C-alpha positions in Angstrom: 103.6 48.0 94.0 102.8 50.6 96.7 103.8 53.3 94.2 101.5 52.0 91.5 98.5 51.8 93.7 99.0 55.3 94.9 99.7 56.6 91.4 96.2 55.3 90.3 94.6 56.7 93.5 96.2 60.1 92.7 95.0 60.0 89.1 91.5 59.0 90.3 91.5 61.9 92.8 92.6 64.4 90.0 89.9 63.1 87.7 87.1 63.5 90.2 88.1 66.9 91.6 90.2 68.7 89.0 89.1 67.5 85.6 88.3 71.1 84.5 91.9 72.3 85.1 93.2 69.2 83.3 90.9 69.8 80.4 92.1 73.4 80.0 95.7 72.1 80.0 94.9 69.5 77.3 93.3 72.2 75.1 96.3 74.6 75.6 98.2 75.1 72.3 101.9 74.9 73.3 103.1 71.4 74.4 106.5 72.6 75.4 105.3 74.9 78.2 105.0 73.9 81.9 101.5 73.8 83.4 100.3 73.8 87.0 97.4 72.0 88.6 96.4 73.7 91.9 95.3 71.2 94.5 94.0 72.2 98.0 95.5 70.1 100.8 92.3 70.5 102.8 90.3 68.8 100.0 92.7 65.9 99.8 92.4 65.4 103.6 88.6 65.3 103.3 88.7 63.0 100.3 91.5 60.6 101.3 93.2 61.1 104.7 95.7 58.4 104.2 96.9 59.9 100.9 97.2 63.3 102.5 99.4 61.8 105.2 101.7 60.2 102.6 102.0 63.6 100.7 102.8 65.4 103.9 105.4 62.9 105.3 107.1 61.9 102.0 106.7 64.7 99.5 110.0 63.8 97.7 108.4 60.5 96.7 104.8 61.3 96.2 104.9 64.7 94.5 106.7 63.3 91.4 104.1 60.5 91.5 101.4 63.1 91.5 102.9 64.7 88.4 102.9 61.4 86.6 99.3 60.8 87.7 98.4 64.2 86.2 99.8 63.1 82.8 98.0 59.7 83.1 94.7 61.5 84.0 95.1 63.7 80.9 95.2 60.6 78.7 91.9 59.4 80.2 90.3 62.8 79.6 91.7 63.0 76.1 90.0 59.7 75.2 86.7 61.5 75.8 87.7 64.6 73.9 88.1 63.0 70.5 86.4 65.7 68.5 88.9 68.5 69.4 91.7 68.7 66.9 94.4 70.6 68.8 94.1 68.7 72.0 97.2 67.0 73.2 98.6 65.4 76.4 101.1 67.8 78.1 104.1 66.0 79.7 105.3 69.0 81.8 102.5 69.2 84.3 103.2 70.0 88.0 100.8 69.5 90.9 101.0 72.5 93.2 99.8 71.9 96.8 98.0 74.9 98.4 97.9 74.5 102.2 95.7 77.5 103.1 92.8 76.5 105.3 94.3 73.1 106.2 95.8 71.9 109.5 99.3 72.4 108.0 99.0 76.1 108.9 100.0 75.2 112.5 103.4 76.4 113.9 104.9 72.9 113.5 104.6 72.8 109.7 104.5 76.6 109.2 107.4 77.9 111.3 109.0 81.4 111.1 112.2 81.3 109.0 114.3 81.7 112.2 112.8 78.5 113.6 113.5 76.2 110.7 115.4 73.1 112.0 116.7 69.7 110.9 113.4 68.1 112.0 111.6 70.0 109.2 113.7 68.3 106.6 111.8 66.0 104.2 108.3 67.0 105.1 105.9 69.4 103.3 107.0 72.7 104.8 105.5 76.2 104.5 107.3 79.5 105.3 106.4 83.1 105.0 108.5 86.2 104.4 109.6 89.0 102.1 111.6 88.5 99.0 114.9 90.4 99.4 116.8 89.1 96.4 115.7 87.5 93.2 118.4 85.9 91.1 118.7 85.6 87.4 116.7 82.9 85.6 119.1 80.1 84.6 118.7 76.9 82.7 119.7 73.6 84.3 119.8 70.1 82.9 116.8 68.1 84.3 117.8 64.5 83.9 120.2 62.3 81.9 119.4 58.9 80.4 122.2 56.3 80.7 122.3 52.9 79.0 124.1 50.0 80.4 126.6 48.6 77.9 126.2 45.0 79.0 122.4 44.5 79.4 121.2 47.6 77.4 119.0 48.7 80.3 118.1 52.4 80.2 117.6 54.5 83.3 117.3 58.1 84.4 119.7 59.9 86.7 118.5 63.2 88.3 120.6 66.2 89.4 121.4 66.5 93.2 120.6 69.8 94.9 123.2 69.0 97.6 126.0 69.2 95.1 124.7 72.3 93.3 122.7 70.5 90.7 125.5 68.4 89.3 124.4 65.0 87.9 126.4 62.1 89.4 127.8 59.3 87.3 126.0 56.0 88.0 128.2 53.4 89.8 126.1 50.3 89.2 123.3 49.1 86.9 119.9 49.3 88.6 118.2 46.7 86.3 115.8 44.4 88.2 116.5 41.2 86.3 116.8 37.6 87.5 120.5 37.6 86.8 122.1 40.5 88.5 124.0 42.7 86.0 127.2 43.8 87.6 128.3 46.2 84.9 130.0 49.5 85.8 130.2 50.7 82.2 127.5 53.1 80.9 127.0 55.4 78.0 125.0 58.6 77.9 122.0 58.6 75.5 122.6 62.0 73.9 119.5 62.7 71.8 117.1 63.6 74.5 118.4 66.3 76.8 115.7 67.8 79.1 116.3 71.3 80.6 114.4 73.3 83.2 114.1 77.0 84.1 115.7 77.6 87.4 115.8 80.6 89.7 117.1 81.2 93.2 115.4 83.8 95.5 116.1 84.7 99.1 113.3 85.4 101.5 113.6 87.0 104.9 111.1 86.9 107.8 109.1 90.0 108.2 110.1 92.3 111.1 106.5 92.3 112.6 106.7 88.7 113.8 110.2 88.9 115.4 110.8 88.5 119.1 112.6 91.0 121.3 116.2 91.8 120.0 116.0 89.1 117.3 117.7 89.7 113.9 115.6 88.7 110.9 116.9 85.4 109.3 116.7 84.5 105.6 116.6 81.3 103.6 117.2 80.7 99.9 114.3 79.2 97.9 114.6 77.4 94.5 111.9 78.1 91.9 111.6 75.8 88.9 109.7 75.8 85.6 106.5 77.8 85.7 107.3 79.3 89.2 110.2 81.4 87.9 109.8 85.1 87.8 106.5 84.9 89.7 107.8 87.2 92.4 110.1 90.2 92.5 112.1 91.8 95.3 109.8 93.4 97.9 106.9 91.0 97.5 105.5 89.2 100.6 105.2 85.5 99.8 104.1 82.2 101.3 106.1 79.3 99.9 105.3 75.6 100.3 108.0 73.2 99.5 110.5 70.6 100.6 113.5 71.6 102.8 116.8 70.1 101.8 120.4 71.2 102.2 123.2 72.0 99.8 127.0 72.4 100.2 128.2 75.9 100.5 130.6 77.2 97.9 134.0 75.6 97.9 136.3 78.5 98.7 139.9 77.9 99.8 140.5 77.8 103.5 136.7 78.0 104.3 135.0 75.2 106.1 132.3 73.5 103.9 128.8 73.6 105.5 125.4 72.4 104.5 123.1 75.3 104.0 119.3 74.9 104.2 117.4 75.5 101.0 113.7 75.2 100.2 112.7 73.7 96.9 109.4 75.4 96.2 106.2 73.5 95.1 103.7 76.4 95.5 104.2 80.1 95.8 101.5 82.6 96.8 101.9 86.3 96.7 100.5 88.3 99.6 100.6 91.9 98.4 98.0 91.1 95.7 95.7 90.0 98.5 96.4 93.2 100.4 95.5 95.6 97.6 93.0 93.9 95.4 90.5 92.0 97.6 90.3 94.6 100.4 87.3 96.5 99.0 84.1 94.5 99.4 80.8 95.8 98.0 79.4 96.7 101.4 82.4 99.0 102.1 81.7 100.8 98.8 78.1 101.2 99.8 79.2 102.6 103.1 81.3 105.2 101.3 78.4 106.3 99.0 76.1 106.5 102.0 78.6 108.6 103.9 78.8 111.1 101.1 75.0 111.2 100.7 74.7 112.2 104.4 77.2 115.0 103.9 75.9 116.2 100.6 75.1 119.7 101.9 78.3 120.1 104.0 80.9 118.2 102.1 83.9 119.8 103.9 82.5 118.5 107.2 82.5 115.0 105.7 86.1 115.5 104.4 87.2 116.6 107.9 85.6 113.4 109.4 87.8 111.4 107.1 90.9 113.4 108.0 90.3 113.0 111.7 90.9 109.3 111.2 94.5 110.0 110.1 96.9 109.7 113.0 94.1 110.2 115.6 96.7 110.1 118.5 98.0 113.5 117.3 95.8 116.4 118.2 94.8 119.0 115.6 97.4 119.5 112.8 94.6 119.8 110.3 97.0 121.1 107.5 99.4 118.2 108.0 96.6 115.6 107.9 95.1 117.1 104.8 98.6 117.1 103.2 99.2 113.4 104.1 95.8 112.4 102.7 96.4 114.3 99.4 99.9 112.9 99.1 98.8 109.3 99.6 95.8 109.7 97.1 97.9 111.5 94.5 96.8 112.9 91.1 96.4 111.3 87.7 99.4 110.4 85.6 99.4 112.2 82.3 101.0 110.7 79.2 101.1 112.9 76.1 101.2 111.8 72.4 105.0 111.6 72.3 105.0 109.3 75.3 106.4 111.9 77.8 105.0 111.2 81.3 104.0 113.7 83.9 104.0 111.9 87.2 100.8 111.5 89.2 102.4 110.8 92.6 102.9 113.7 95.0 105.8 114.1 97.4 105.6 115.6 100.9 108.4 117.0 103.1 107.8 117.9 106.8 110.2 120.3 108.3 109.8 120.8 112.0 111.2 121.3 115.4 111.7 118.2 117.6 108.5 116.8 119.2 106.1 118.1 116.5 104.9 114.5 115.5 106.7 114.2 112.2 107.7 110.5 112.7 104.2 109.7 113.9 102.8 110.8 110.5 105.5 108.9 108.7 104.7 105.6 110.5 100.9 106.1 110.1 101.3 106.9 106.3 103.3 103.6 106.0 100.4 101.7 107.5 97.9 103.3 105.2 99.8 102.4 102.0 99.6 98.9 100.7 103.4 98.8 100.0 105.8 100.8 102.1 109.4 101.1 103.1 110.7 103.2 106.0 114.3 104.2 106.2 116.3 106.9 108.2 118.6 109.3 106.5 121.7 108.5 108.5 121.6 104.8 107.7 120.8 105.2 104.0 123.4 105.3 101.3 122.7 106.0 97.6 123.2 102.3 96.9 120.8 101.4 99.7 118.1 103.7 98.3 118.5 102.8 94.6 120.2 99.5 93.7 123.3 97.6 94.8 125.5 95.5 92.6 126.2 92.2 94.4 128.5 89.4 93.5 126.6 86.1 93.7 128.4 82.9 93.0 130.9 84.6 90.7 128.5 86.7 88.7 127.2 90.2 89.3 123.5 90.9 90.0 121.4 93.8 91.1 119.7 93.9 94.5 116.8 96.3 94.9 117.1 99.2 97.4 114.4 101.1 99.3 113.0 103.2 96.4 112.7 100.2 94.1 111.1 98.0 96.8 108.5 100.8 97.3 107.6 100.9 93.6 103.8 101.5 93.4 103.8 102.5 97.1 105.3 104.8 99.6 108.9 105.4 100.7 109.3 107.2 104.0 112.7 108.8 104.7 113.1 110.1 108.3 115.9 112.5 109.3 116.2 113.6 105.7 118.8 116.2 106.5 121.3 113.8 107.9 121.8 112.1 104.5 125.0 112.8 102.7 124.8 115.3 99.9 125.7 112.9 97.1 123.2 110.3 98.4 120.5 112.9 98.3 121.2 113.6 94.7 120.3 110.0 93.7 116.7 110.7 94.7 116.3 113.5 92.1 115.7 111.2 89.1 113.5 108.8 91.2 111.3 111.6 92.3 110.6 113.4 89.0 111.2 110.9 86.2 110.2 107.9 88.3 113.0 105.8 87.0 116.5 104.9 88.3 119.2 104.5 85.7 122.1 102.3 86.7 125.4 101.5 85.2 127.3 99.3 87.7 129.6 96.4 87.2 128.7 96.0 83.6 125.0 96.0 84.3 123.3 98.9 82.5 119.6 99.1 83.1 116.7 101.4 84.1 114.3 100.4 86.9 110.9 102.0 87.5 110.2 103.7 90.8 106.6 105.0 90.7 106.8 105.8 94.4 105.6 108.6 96.8 108.5 110.0 98.7 107.6 111.2 102.2 110.4 113.0 104.0 110.8 114.4 107.5 113.7 116.7 108.5 114.7 119.0 111.3 115.6 122.6 110.5 119.3 123.5 110.8 119.6 125.1 114.2 116.8 127.6 115.0 114.3 128.2 112.2 114.7 131.7 110.8 111.5 132.8 109.0 113.5 135.6 107.3 115.7 133.1 105.4 114.6 131.0 102.5 113.7 127.3 103.0 116.9 126.0 101.4 119.0 127.9 103.9 116.9 126.7 106.9 116.9 123.0 105.8 120.3 122.8 104.0 118.4 121.0 101.2 119.3 122.1 97.7 116.8 124.0 95.5 116.4 121.3 92.8 115.4 118.8 95.5 112.9 121.2 97.2 111.2 122.0 93.9 110.4 118.3 93.6 108.3 118.2 96.7 104.7 119.2 96.1 104.1 120.3 99.7 106.8 121.4 102.2 105.2 122.0 105.6 107.0 123.9 108.3 106.0 122.9 111.8 107.4 125.4 114.3 107.1 124.8 118.1 106.2 128.3 119.1 105.1 128.8 122.7 101.3 129.2 122.8 99.8 128.7 126.3 96.2 128.1 125.0 97.4 125.5 122.5 99.6 123.7 125.1 96.6 123.4 127.5 94.4 121.9 124.8 97.0 119.4 123.6 98.0 118.3 127.1 94.4 117.5 128.0 94.0 115.6 124.7 97.1 113.4 125.4 95.9 112.7 128.9 92.4 111.8 127.7 94.0 109.4 125.2 95.9 107.7 128.0 92.7 107.2 130.0 90.5 105.9 127.1 93.0 103.7 125.3 91.2 100.5 126.6 88.0 101.5 124.8 87.4 99.9 121.4 85.7 102.6 119.3 84.0 101.0 116.3 81.7 104.0 115.8 79.9 105.1 112.6 81.9 106.8 109.9 80.4 110.2 110.7 82.7 110.5 113.8 85.8 108.4 113.5 87.2 106.3 110.6 89.1 103.2 111.7 92.5 102.4 110.0 91.2 99.5 107.9 88.3 101.6 106.5 90.6 104.6 105.7 93.0 102.3 103.9 90.2 100.8 101.8 88.9 104.3 101.0 92.2 105.5 99.8 92.7 102.4 97.6 89.1 102.8 96.2 89.3 106.4 95.2 92.8 105.9 93.7 91.5 103.1 91.5 88.1 104.4 90.5 88.4 108.1 90.0 90.2 109.9 87.2 89.3 113.6 87.9 89.3 116.1 85.0 89.8 119.9 85.5 86.8 122.2 85.0 87.2 125.6 83.4 86.8 127.6 86.6 89.4 125.4 88.4 91.9 126.0 85.6 91.3 129.8 85.9 92.0 129.8 89.6 95.1 127.7 89.4 96.6 129.6 86.5 96.0 133.0 88.2 97.6 131.8 91.4 100.6 130.4 89.5 101.2 133.7 87.7 100.8 135.7 90.9 103.4 133.5 92.6 105.8 133.9 89.7 105.5 137.7 89.9 106.1 137.8 93.7 108.7 135.0 94.1 111.8 136.5 95.4 112.7 134.4 98.4 111.0 131.1 97.2 112.6 130.9 93.8 113.4 127.3 94.3 109.7 126.4 94.9 108.0 128.6 92.2 109.0 126.7 89.1 106.7 125.0 86.5 106.7 122.1 88.9 104.6 124.1 91.2 101.9 124.4 88.5 102.0 120.6 88.1 101.8 120.2 91.9 98.7 122.4 92.0 97.0 120.3 89.4 98.0 117.0 91.2 96.8 118.3 94.6 93.5 119.6 93.1 92.9 116.1 91.5 93.8 114.4 94.8 91.3 116.6 96.6 88.6 115.8 94.1 89.3 112.1 94.6 89.1 112.6 98.4 85.7 114.3 97.9 84.5 111.2 95.9 84.2 113.1 92.6 85.4 112.7 89.0 85.7 116.5 88.3 88.0 119.1 89.8 85.9 122.1 90.9 86.8 125.5 92.3 86.7 124.1 95.8 89.5 121.6 95.0 91.6 124.3 93.3 91.3 126.6 96.3 92.1 123.8 98.8 95.2 123.0 96.7 96.2 126.7 96.9 95.7 126.7 100.7 97.9 123.6 100.9 100.7 125.2 98.8 100.3 128.5 100.7 100.9 126.8 104.1 104.0 125.3 102.6 105.3 128.7 101.6 107.3 130.6 104.3 106.5 134.0 102.8 103.0 133.8 101.5 101.9 135.6 98.3 98.2 135.7 99.3 97.1 134.7 102.8 99.3 136.5 105.3 97.3 135.1 108.2 97.8 131.4 107.5 99.6 131.0 110.8 101.6 128.0 111.9 100.7 124.6 110.4 101.4 123.1 113.8 98.6 125.1 115.4 96.0 124.5 112.7 93.0 122.8 114.2 89.8 121.3 112.7 87.2 124.1 112.3 83.8 123.8 113.9 82.1 124.9 110.8 84.5 124.1 108.0 82.1 125.1 105.2 81.6 128.6 106.5 85.4 128.9 107.2 86.1 127.9 103.6 83.6 130.5 102.3 85.7 133.3 104.0 89.0 131.9 102.7 87.6 131.5 99.2 86.4 135.1 99.1 89.8 136.3 100.4 91.8 134.3 97.8 89.6 135.3 94.9 90.0 139.0 95.8 93.8 138.6 96.0 93.8 136.8 92.6 91.5 139.6 91.2 89.0 137.0 90.2 86.0 138.5 92.1 84.5 139.7 88.8 84.8 136.2 87.3 82.8 134.6 90.2 80.4 137.4 91.4 78.2 134.9 93.2 80.9 134.2 95.7 81.3 137.8 96.7 77.5 138.4 96.9 76.5 135.3 98.7 79.5 135.1 101.0 81.0 131.9 99.3 79.6 128.9 97.7 80.6 125.3 98.3 79.1 123.6 95.3 81.2 125.6 92.8 
């Protein structure tokens, strides 16, 4: 009787709070699909505290009742919707409990994966982690209907998760009659077989929440019906469900154990929240206001943004500009035949020890909404691309670093210590942005639209006379795929050392101060991240005629004078110039690529050339500092570059006025 009362209570609650969701389910066209009704636990607590207590303490009993109540509530609503012709009651409705904003977010009912214990079994439990493996979607039998041969009573038998979803044969007749039926003979009713979609995923706790010296633990999660294929490897998820156990595989001479497994009721993806909702309207207003203030001195505004990148490292203007342009990237171009030219830029930092390469890698990973950091020595080709894993007798693919970073950033530190054949696997991922696999009978192509950010030490002492491929031991084809290769040499410079040491000591003194200043002086990390997301999403810059002229002249000059840097001066360099110019236009909050952007792209590529075709006095990228008057500084560089490119006749106003910014 208790069940009936609650079933009606549940239906009444659904009718009062969620009639809109139920109405849309009734009006849906396909009756065979599975539908979800999303219910907030906090609302149930406000409306009916006793009911919320039952759902929390006995979810195995009350969640199926809730599903039945949803079907019953549909019938009530359908009686009112008589005029609709395609309205029908859907039997496959699941109530999904969302616990966000409710008291269930406390550590008792929302433990980290490593702290899941027996006491959590049987209650509504929520865990959070990263999906490290998503299995294939299978079909399992939902329930069987048996009929007693003696009293003709029909009853359902459900599969048991503990015994790997096998359906046990009934041992007695459960009929509730006055005379007890002691029959042990049953027959299966064949005509109504009910099947469900079924998928197993594995989630691992994120490394940020781990204690000292702890290894991240993982737990398998079972997704059924409309939850399958909601998440893919690399997603951060919050899963609410019921913890149960199942017997481990029955291998010979291996002790049988009960492994914990979570049967999911509600799955929420976190990375959507990270990238989509992060840009409120007031932030966009701030960006527009910022650029209105710096309308006359745009480069000063740009430098204010760049100073927010890795603020703990002093100077290194060229590197900060390169990191910003790489993260923002250009616009992907697809021509009529469907051939794609990638929009993502790649960056390689080559530098002596102690030049801050790993600092930039770590900071860039924080700025990107999806990032993976690996080191070269611990990365194999399978770990970077995909691994074929045997799971329960069948082969499946497990995503590696480049696939997990799809749509984001993959940082590879100690790039030079990777083995040669492992490095070769990155070629396809960097240029074609796919990974083609043929392993263990699985032939497939995975997309890797990722930015590769590498850091490497030169082999021995860096010799400026030798080409880059000799100094870094990286092959020419790989080097040509990097848009920018910056060389950071630790040359002894007393003035520079004095300035840097005073900056580091000042940082140590003022680290307790919380500087939330205006955007004109320093950009906090959260704001920078929003800005990069915003410009990537809203700007699709197009090249102007003068930008095209500058870029093509520079490319032709490089091709003529390329003796040492043959690996870098390929057609890819022209594409790199276009991408960097587009990225700079986005950074400057514009939708057109002007001469300024083209010349900045040239300066970036120039500083990545060991022997420069134009600017002989570029100097070391390590000692590049932020100019006091960047707009005047730029005017000089622009004049110099246009003279070297023999374009001073094309743009006479630059030579006469000493440079123009607006161009």
